C-alpha positions, -999 to 999 in steps of 0.1 A, spaced: 50 408 599 21 385 605 16 371 640 2 339 651 -34 357 657 -32 367 619 -25 331 608 -53 318 630 -78 342 615 -73 325 581 -89 295 591 -121 301 570 -98 295 540 -86 262 556 -121 250 564 -133 256 527 -104 234 514 -111 209 541 -150 209 529 -137 203 494 -115 177 502 -141 158 521 -164 161 493 -138 147 468 -132 117 493 -103 95 497 -103 88 459 -96 125 455 -124 123 426 -127 156 411 -158 149 392 -178 149 425 -170 187 426 -191 216 411 -175 238 385 -175 266 412 -156 244 435 -131 235 410 -125 272 398 -119 281 436 -95 250 444 -65 266 430 -67 301 446 -75 284 479 -46 263 475 -22 292 469 -36 310 499 -29 281 522 3 275 507 11 314 516 -2 307 551 23 278 556 52 299 544 43 326 568 35 301 598 72 288 593 87 323 590 71 335 623 77 301 640 38 295 646 25 267 668 40 234 654 6 218 654 -5 247 631 25 241 610 19 204 609 -18 208 599 -11 232 570 15 210 557 -9 182 556 -36 205 540 -13 216 513 -2 178 505 -35 167 502 -46 194 479 -15 194 458 -19 154 454 -55 160 443 -48 187 418 -19 169 402 -32 134 404 -58 143 379 -31 156 357 -11 123 359 -39 100 355 -49 114 320 -37 89 295 -21 94 263 -53 87 244 -71 113 265 -45 140 260 -45 132 221 -83 135 220 -83 167 240 -57 181 216 -76 173 184 -111 180 199 -103 213 216 -68 227 218 -60 227 180 -94 240 166 -94 267 194 -57 277 184 -66 278 149 -98 300 156 -76 323 176 -50 324 147 -75 324 118 -62 357 103 -31 336 92 -51 310 78 -73 335 59 -41 352 45 -27 319 32 -60 314 13 -60 348 -3 -23 343 -12 -30 310 -29 -63 322 -48 -43 353 -61 -20 325 -75 -50 309 -90 -64 341 -105 -33 354 -120 -23 319 -139 -59 314 -148 -59 348 -167 -26 343 -182 -32 308 -196 -66 317 -209 -51 344 -231 -20 329 -238 -24 288 -236 13 281 -245 22 299 -212 9 270 -192 44 255 -190 57 286 -172 35 276 -141 35 238 -143 68 219 -139 79 196 -164 75 165 -140 38 172 -142 34 170 -178 20 132 -178 -7 143 -154 -16 172 -174 -20 150 -204 -43 128 -186 -64 157 -173 -66 172 -210 -77 137 -224 -102 134 -195 -85 101 -186 -82 99 -149 -103 70 -140 -83 44 -122 -87 18 -94 -82 26 -59 -45 21 -48 -31 20 -9 3 24 -23 -7 57 -40 -25 69 -11 6 65 12 27 82 -14 3 111 -15 1 115 24 38 116 24 41 142 -3 11 164 9 27 164 45 61 174 31 46 202 11 27 215 43 61 211 65 79 229 39 54 259 39 57 261 77 93 256 80 105 282 55 82 309 72 110 320 97 127 335 68 105 367 68 76 350 56 88 354 17 94 316 10 60 307 26 43 333 6 60 323 -26 51 284 -21 15 292 -14 14 314 -45 29 288 -64 5 262 -53 -24 286 -65 -7 291 -98 -6 255 -107 -41 250 -97 -51 282 -116 -33 270 -148 -50 236 -147 -84 253 -142 -77 274 -173 -67 243 -194 -100 226 -185 -119 256 -197 -102 255 -229 -108 217 -234 -143 218 -216 -130 196 -191 -144 209 -159 -170 182 -155 -140 158 -150 -116 181 -133 -136 192 -103 -150 157 -95 -114 145 -95 -100 174 -75 -126 184 -47 -132 151 -30 -97 150 -14 -85 186 -24 -107 205 3 -90 189 32 -55 189 14 -56 227 6 -70 234 40 -44 217 56 -16 235 35 -32 268 43 -30 260 80 6 251 76 15 281 57 -4 304 81 18 287 109 48 297 89 40 332 84 30 335 122 68 326 127 79 348 102 61 378 115 72 370 151 107 377 138 99 407 119 76 424 144 85 409 179 75 438 201 69 439 228 90 409 235 124 401 226 130 386 192 141 352 208 108 351 231 84 361 202 98 334 182 97 308 209 62 317 215 52 319 179 69 284 174 51 268 201 16 276 186 29 270 150 41 237 156 6 228 173 -11 238 142 11 218 118 6 187 143 -32 194 143 -33 190 101 -23 153 105 -59 140 102 -65 162 72 -34 151 51 -41 113 60 -78 118 49 -68 137 18 -43 109 8 -67 80 13 -96 98 -6 -72 107 -36 -58 72 -37 -90 52 -31 -122 74 -41 -114 107 -61 -105 89 -93 -129 60 -95 -151 55 -125 -183 65 -110 -207 93 -114 -194 129 -109 -223 138 -88 -214 114 -62 -177 125 -60 -191 162 -58 -216 154 -30 -190 136 -11 -168 166 -15 -193 189 -4 -202 167 27 -165 165 38 -160 200 33 -188 210 55 -175 184 81 -139 198 80 -149 235 86 -174 228 111 -147 208 131 -122 236 127 -143 265 133 -172 258 156 -164 273 189 -156 248 216 -172 247 250 -141 242 272 -138 222 304 -127 235 337 -90 231 344 -84 229 381 -47 236 377 -53 269 357 -84 279 371 -100 286 339 -108 268 306 -85 242 292 -86 244 254 -68 277 255 -30 273 247 -12 292 272 12 314 249 -21 324 228 -32 352 251 2 363 258 11 367 224 -20 387 216 
């Protein structure tokens, strides 16, 4: 058991905290502290809290207990005041600027898998329809017949439509949410949806080859399609992550593994919201305008570069004094590795 002397011998830790509190000032301004001081604050806080508990246990001098109580209260207030003061807009900015892309980078294997499944669907349908043109309707639902007719006749030009954009946003988000939600069923429905999405694109691409319509097709698809397909791949990858958590939960219990995967997967799906909004706006307001194909293709290239830089450039993450480490990492990411 610790005695009064052992408690008193820990005053070096207390003095370090006092110095940090004094530097932060009455306004508890964490920005005035160096990164090293921020990183040391939480470990020091834990030590002094332990000292306070020990002092109470061995009935130390009341003045020592009172001093430690005040010290712990001040540090606690400073640490958690910074968390409380963060506004909603700041939280949203941090999520989309750091948390979401960082999480996607850690789970990129699911994203890549979703792309591979979709591209396999594209290649499969393309080969079938190229050699058997009448089989196109095996891959494209009857409800899309009118759209196929317009593509075939190269009559896709239309004026901007905000109503059309709104409908596309809703539809595309529903596709993404569906690809995510059904993933928990052993991944099979998600894999099927991703493959089916690729099959439709491959069948249309084969038709465009047959009618020499690629100069019309890709300028009408790529300006919005890059963001749209990327968002669907992220949602599909999130669904597969949940499915694999159920299939291979070890070393965790199945319920724990699913909860951890769901926490990440939901964040990934929420992160796709700007991509779906962008894709809907561009498809309804730009992709089908009667303007030069090179303008639309150039726009597609620029926004494609932008989105993939946004998603995959590593972030320099700010110090989190509450965790003693970088903030951009989601707490379950490392635990689930």
